C-alpha positions in Angstrom: -0.3 -0.1 -0.3 2.7 2.6 0.6 4.6 2.1 -3.0 0.8 2.8 -4.2 0.6 -1.2 -5.6 -2.7 -2.2 -5.2 -2.7 -5.5 -2.6 -3.1 -9.2 -4.3 -7.1 -10.4 -5.9 -6.4 -13.5 -3.6 -5.5 -11.5 -0.4 -8.1 -8.5 -0.6 -10.9 -11.2 -1.8 -10.5 -13.6 1.4 -10.7 -10.4 3.6 -14.2 -9.3 1.3 -15.5 -13.0 1.9 -14.5 -13.0 5.8 -15.7 -9.9 6.6 -19.2 -10.3 4.6 -20.2 -13.6 6.5 -20.2 -12.1 10.0 -23.7 -11.4 11.2 -24.1 -7.1 10.9 -23.3 -7.9 7.3 -26.7 -10.3 7.0 -29.5 -7.3 5.9 -26.8 -5.6 3.6 -23.9 -3.4 3.8 -21.5 -0.9 1.7 -18.2 -1.6 -0.4 -15.4 0.9 -0.3 -12.9 0.8 -2.8 -14.0 -2.7 -3.1 -14.3 -4.7 -6.1 -10.8 -2.5 -7.8 -9.8 -4.7 -10.7 -11.9 -6.5 -13.3 -11.4 -10.2 -11.5 -11.6 -9.1 -8.3 -15.4 -7.8 -9.7 -16.1 -11.2 -11.5 -14.8 -14.0 -8.6 -16.7 -11.7 -6.3 -19.6 -12.0 -8.8 -19.4 -15.5 -8.3 -19.1 -15.7 -4.9 -22.5 -13.4 -4.1 -24.0 -15.1 -6.9 -23.4 -18.6 -4.9 -24.8 -16.9 -1.9 -27.7 -15.8 -3.6 -27.2 -11.8 -3.1 -26.7 -9.5 -6.0 -24.6 -6.0 -5.7 -27.8 -3.2 -6.4 -25.6 -0.1 -7.1 -21.9 0.7 -7.4 -21.4 4.0 -7.2 -18.8 6.1 -9.3 -17.5 9.0 -8.0 -15.8 11.3 -10.7 -13.5 14.5 -8.9 -10.9 15.4 -11.4 -7.3 14.3 -10.6 -6.0 17.4 -9.1 -8.9 17.5 -6.4 -7.7 14.1 -5.4 -4.2 14.9 -5.0 -5.5 18.0 -2.8 -7.8 15.9 -1.0 -5.7 12.5 0.0 -2.1 14.6 0.5 -3.6 16.9 3.2 -4.9 14.2 5.4 -3.0 14.0 9.1 -3.8 11.4 11.6 -2.3 11.5 14.8 0.4 9.1 15.9 -1.3 8.1 19.8 -5.5 8.5 19.3 -6.0 8.1 15.6 -7.8 11.4 15.0 -7.7 12.6 11.5 -7.2 16.2 10.6 -6.8 17.3 7.1 -4.8 20.2 6.4 -6.5 22.7 4.4 -10.1 21.7 5.5 -10.0 20.5 8.8 -6.6 21.1 10.3 -6.2 21.5 13.5 -5.7 24.1 16.4 -2.1 23.9 16.3 -0.4 22.4 13.1 1.1 18.7 13.5 -0.4 18.4 17.1 -3.3 16.4 18.0 -6.0 18.6 19.2 -7.2 15.7 21.4 -3.9 14.3 23.5 -1.5 16.9 22.0 0.8 13.8 20.4 2.4 14.8 16.7 0.3 13.9 14.0 1.9 12.6 10.8 1.2 11.9 7.4 0.2 8.0 5.8 3.2 6.5 2.7 -0.1 6.1 1.1 -0.4 10.0 1.4 1.7 11.3 0.1 1.7 13.2 -3.3 4.5 10.5 -4.9 1.9 7.7 -3.8 -1.1 9.3 -5.0 -0.1 9.9 -8.8 1.3 6.0 -9.3 -2.1 5.4 -7.2 -4.3 7.1 -9.6 -2.2 5.4 -12.8 -2.9 2.1 -11.4 -6.8 3.1 -11.3 -6.6 4.4 -14.7 -5.2 1.1 -15.4 -6.6 -1.3 -13.5 -9.8 0.2 -11.9 -11.0 1.8 -14.7 -12.6 -0.2 -17.0 -14.6 -1.3 -14.2 -16.9 1.6 -14.8 -17.8 -0.2 -18.1 -17.5 -3.5 -16.3 -20.8 -2.5 -14.1 -22.5 0.2 -17.0 -23.4 -3.4 -19.0 -24.7 -4.9 -15.7 -26.7 -2.0 -14.9 -26.3 -1.1 -11.6 -23.9 1.8 -12.0 -24.5 5.1 -10.9 -22.2 8.1 -11.6 -21.5 11.1 -9.3 -20.1 13.7 -9.6 -17.7 13.6 -6.2 -16.8 17.4 -6.1 -18.7 20.1 -4.1 -20.0 20.1 -0.1 -20.0 16.8 1.1 -24.4 18.0 1.8 -24.7 18.6 -2.0 -22.8 14.8 -3.1 -25.2 13.3 -0.7 -28.0 14.5 -1.9 -26.6 13.5 -5.6 -26.3 10.1 -4.8 -29.4 9.7 -2.8 -31.4 11.2 -5.7 -29.8 8.2 -7.5 -30.3 5.5 -5.7 -33.6 6.6 -4.8 -33.3 7.1 -1.0 -35.6 11.0 -1.1 
């Protein structure tokens, strides 16, 4: 992950299958960032079919690369309590110091700009083909992911018909 590479398919699929077998997933679940490859999607489809389940929707958030770099590279995390901050959108009161516990903030390796740009390249090569895959299945919903959180939430709600 720190190098911007994807976790191997077999590892991810095993983790997902284990997680979805938990009691709290029996009435439904939301997956974020999975599947990332067409191979994962096809294997997952087979697993769902065996469980007599299906995906209701696949949401594709459309955000410019430049905005993604700003969003991700600005993330900071507390080294002690794990509290999250953002250099621009939710900064701590004192730069580099956690408001909750006073510990030092750090930037995860996978949030560094160079790693993010590698991840975007991998996305375009390996993940973007999923857009067509799910479009052909008729479950893809493209969501404009730029703007205020409430605006994006409203777009999602409209697309999946919850209001």
